[in-house]
C-alpha positions as CSV (number, residue, x, y, z in Angstrom):
1,M,-60.4,-37.8,7.8
2,L,-64.2,-37.7,7.2
3,K,-66.2,-37.8,10.5
4,L,-68.9,-35.9,12.2
5,P,-67.7,-33.0,14.4
6,M,-67.9,-33.2,18.2
7,C,-68.4,-30.6,20.9
8,P,-65.0,-29.8,22.5
9,Y,-66.6,-29.2,25.9
10,C,-69.0,-32.2,26.5
11,G,-68.1,-34.6,23.6
12,Y,-71.6,-34.5,22.0
13,K,-71.4,-35.8,18.4
14,F,-73.4,-33.5,16.0
15,D,-75.5,-35.1,13.3
16,Y,-75.1,-34.4,9.6
17,S,-77.9,-31.9,9.3
18,R,-76.7,-29.7,12.2
19,S,-73.1,-29.8,10.9
20,S,-74.2,-28.8,7.5
21,K,-76.1,-25.8,9.0
22,A,-72.9,-24.9,11.0
23,L,-71.1,-24.3,7.7
24,H,-72.8,-21.0,7.3
25,E,-72.2,-19.7,10.8
26,K,-69.1,-18.6,12.7
27,N,-70.2,-19.7,16.1
28,V,-72.4,-22.6,16.9
29,K,-74.2,-23.4,20.2
30,C,-74.0,-26.9,21.5
31,K,-77.4,-28.7,21.8
32,K,-76.3,-30.6,24.9
33,C,-74.3,-28.2,27.0
34,G,-75.3,-24.9,25.5
35,K,-71.8,-23.4,25.1
36,L,-70.6,-21.6,22.0
37,M,-68.0,-23.1,19.7
38,K,-66.2,-21.6,16.7
39,V,-66.4,-23.4,13.4
40,S,-63.3,-24.1,11.3
41,Y,-62.4,-26.4,8.5
42,R,-59.9,-29.1,8.7
43,L,-56.9,-29.2,6.3
44,S,-58.5,-32.3,4.8
45,A,-61.3,-30.1,3.2
46,A,-58.7,-28.2,1.1
47,K,-56.9,-31.4,0.2
48,M,-60.1,-33.0,-0.8
49,A,-61.1,-30.0,-2.9
50,V,-57.7,-30.1,-4.8
51,L,-58.1,-33.9,-5.3
52,F,-61.6,-33.5,-6.6
53,F,-60.5,-30.7,-8.9
54,V,-57.5,-32.5,-10.4
55,F,-59.5,-35.8,-10.8
56,L,-62.3,-33.8,-12.5
57,I,-60.0,-32.1,-15.0
58,V,-58.3,-35.5,-15.8
59,L,-61.6,-37.2,-16.3
60,N,-63.1,-34.5,-18.4
61,T,-60.0,-34.3,-20.6
62,V,-59.8,-38.0,-21.1
63,Y,-63.6,-38.1,-21.9
64,L,-63.3,-35.2,-24.3
65,F,-60.4,-36.7,-26.3
66,H,-61.5,-40.4,-26.4
67,T,-65.1,-40.0,-27.3
68,K,-66.6,-38.9,-30.7
69,N,-69.3,-36.8,-29.2
70,Q,-69.6,-33.3,-30.6
71,T,-71.2,-31.8,-27.4
72,I,-69.8,-31.0,-24.0
73,I,-73.1,-31.9,-22.1
74,P,-71.6,-35.2,-20.7
75,N,-68.6,-33.2,-19.4
76,I,-71.0,-30.7,-17.7
77,V,-72.9,-33.5,-16.1
78,I,-69.7,-35.1,-14.8
79,T,-68.7,-31.7,-13.4
80,V,-72.0,-31.1,-11.7
81,V,-71.9,-34.6,-10.1
82,F,-68.4,-34.1,-8.8
83,I,-69.3,-30.7,-7.3
84,A,-72.5,-32.3,-5.7
85,V,-70.4,-35.1,-4.1
86,Y,-67.9,-32.6,-2.8
87,L,-70.6,-30.4,-1.3
88,V,-72.1,-33.5,0.4
89,L,-68.8,-34.4,2.0
90,V,-67.8,-30.9,3.2
91,P,-69.9,-31.0,6.4
92,L,-67.8,-34.0,7.4
93,T,-64.6,-31.9,7.3
94,I,-65.5,-29.2,9.8
95,K,-64.4,-29.1,13.4
96,F,-65.5,-27.1,16.4
97,G,-63.0,-25.2,18.5
98,V,-63.1,-23.7,22.0
99,I,-63.9,-20.1,22.5
100,P,-62.0,-18.5,25.4
101,G,-64.2,-17.7,28.3
102,Q,-66.7,-20.5,27.5
103,E,-64.8,-23.2,29.4
104,D,-65.9,-24.2,32.9
105,P,-63.7,-22.7,35.6
106,P,-61.5,-25.3,37.2
107,E,-62.9,-26.8,40.3
108,K,-61.5,-25.5,43.5
109,L,-59.9,-28.1,45.8
110,K,-61.8,-28.4,49.0
111,K,-59.8,-28.6,52.2
112,N,-59.7,-32.0,53.6
113,R,-60.7,-31.3,57.2
114,H,-61.4,-34.9,57.9
115,R,-58.1,-36.3,56.6
116,H,-57.6,-38.5,59.6
117,K,-61.2,-39.6,59.9
118,K,-61.6,-42.2,62.5
119,T,-63.5,-45.3,61.4
120,K,-65.4,-47.5,63.7
121,N,-64.7,-51.1,63.3
122,K,-67.9,-53.1,64.0
123,D,-66.3,-56.5,63.5
124,I,-64.2,-56.6,66.6
125,E,-63.8,-60.0,68.2
126,F,-63.2,-60.4,71.8
127,N,-61.4,-63.4,73.3
128,E,-63.2,-64.5,76.4
129,N,-60.1,-66.0,78.0
130,P,-57.0,-64.1,76.7
131,I,-54.6,-66.1,78.9
132,E,-55.6,-69.5,77.6
133,N,-52.9,-71.5,75.8
134,T,-50.1,-69.2,76.9
135,T,-47.3,-69.5,79.4
136,F,-49.4,-67.8,82.1
137,D,-52.0,-70.6,81.8
138,Q,-49.8,-73.2,83.3
């Protein structure tokens, strides 16, 4: 679910800082192969946002009703901490996609002109007397 994105062309794994910079761009250039990729979010980013939001509402409500504080400053602090944690985890939920036209063209198959290439066997053994120990020897 949470992992660093990889280049779909060469498999280069981006580090955290480059993936966080890629959040603000539509297309990113790979550092290794130099090809452009499109940036998209995984479905897990939306699921994680909903999970954080629901957990934050529950935690703030429970804290507000079970404490005797008259201020909402602790609730604001909890909310800011949850938002910061979510923003730190978002770069781990992006993925890079292929842009049409950036792929390498498929390699052309070369004609095999030497399909029946003759090999020279250098380890040939010659028998000096081929008739020895046969019926012709007697």
